[in-house]
C-alpha positions, 0 to 999 in steps of 0.5 A, a space after each residue: 611479838 610480831 607487829 603482824 600479830 594481834 591476839 587477844 590478851 586478858 587481865 583479871 582485876 577486882 570489880 572495884 578496879 574495873 569501876 575505877 578504870 571507867 570512872 577515872 579513865 586512866 590505866 595504871 602501870 606499876 614498877 617491877 618492884 611491886 610485882 609478885 615475884 621478887 626475882 623480877 628486874 634481876 638484870 637491871 638490879 645487878 651490876 654490869 662490866 664495861 669493856 674497860 673492866 669497870 663495874 657499874 650499876 644501872 642507874 635507871 633500874 627503877 625507871 620502868 613501869 609495867 602491866 601484866 596481861 595473859 594470852 591464856 583465855 581460861 585458867 583455874 589458877 589465874 582466877 584463884 590467884 587474881 580473884 581470891 574472893 570470887 569478886 574479880 572480872 576478866 577484861 579482854 583487849 588486843 595487843 595492838 589496842 593495848 600498845 596503842 592506848 599507851 603510844 597515843 599518849 606519848 606521841 613522838 616519844 612512843 618508839 623509845 618509851 612504849 613496849 609490849 612483848 611476850 614473856 619468855 620462861 627460862 631455866 637458870 642457865 638460860 637466864 644467865 646466858 640471856 643476861 650475858 648477851 642482852 646488851 651485846 649491842 650496847 644499851 638501848 630502849 629495846 634491849 632494856 625493855 627485853 630484860 623485863 620480858 624474861 621469867 623463871 620457868 616456875 611461872 610459865 603457866 601465866 603465859 604473860 604479855 607485858 605492857 612496859 613504859 620507860 621514863 627516865 625522869 618524870 615531869 617534876 623530876 622524880 619517879 612516882 610509885 605508879 604511872 597513870 595515863 588517860 585511856 578510853 576504856 570503852 575503846 580499849 576493852 571489848 569483853 568483860 567476863 565474870 568469875 566462874 565461881 558465882 552462880 547464875 543469879 549472882 552473875 546476872 546481878 553483877 552484870 546489871 551493876 557493871 552496866 549501870 556503873 560503867 555504861 559498858 555496851 560490849 559483851 559481859 559474860 559469865 565464865 563457864 570454866 566449871 560448867 559440865 559439858 552438856 548433851 553428852 551420852 555415854 554407852 554402857 556395855 557392848 
C-alpha cells in the first residue's frame, strides 16, 4: 500500500468490545493461529530449503500478531459474519491513523515491527508461485510480513487490510496469546456505525448508550444498508 494512500478502513466489532476499547484504551492484536481461516500463515508454517539444500523450519512462525480491517464500506456479508446477533458496530479510521497508532508505541523499532497492507487474493497456483519467490532476496521483516498478506480467492469479498506487529520475544521472554498496546480511541476512531438490522428506536437507544459509556463525540450513525431508496417514481405504460 502506497504511503500516499490514506483510505478509510472499517472493522465490525461487538458493542461490548467497543466499550472495552474506550475503557482500557488498548488495541488488541491476535496471532494468525486465532484467525478464522486455518490456511492462514501457511508459508511460515511450512518448511524452507536453504541454498545448500538444508531443510529448515521457520522458528518465528508464531511471532506475528495482526488485526483485520476492510476497505469495504457496506457489506451484508460482513455484518452477518461479524455481528451475528445484530449487536455489532462498525468503527472507521484511516490506514495512516491505524499504522501510526502502533508505530507511536514502538518508537525507533517501528520500521521493523509495525506493518500495514492490503491482502491479495490468489489462486492455488499463484499462492505456490508467491511462496517460491517471496524470500528471493532473503529473510527480512518486510518479506516476512508479506506472507501474511495473501489469502485464497474464496475470501476476496473481505477486501482486507491488515495491521501487523512482529515480536521475536516479549519483554518477559515468552510469547503471549494477545498483543495489547495503548491507544487513544478518540483519536483513532472518527465514526461509529450501528447495525442496519436494528430499527430506528433501537438504534437511537444504542447511540445514546454509546455516547454515555464512551464519551465519543464523533458521528454515530445507523447503517442504511437495508433502507429502500426514497423518492423513486416509476412510469406505467407508454
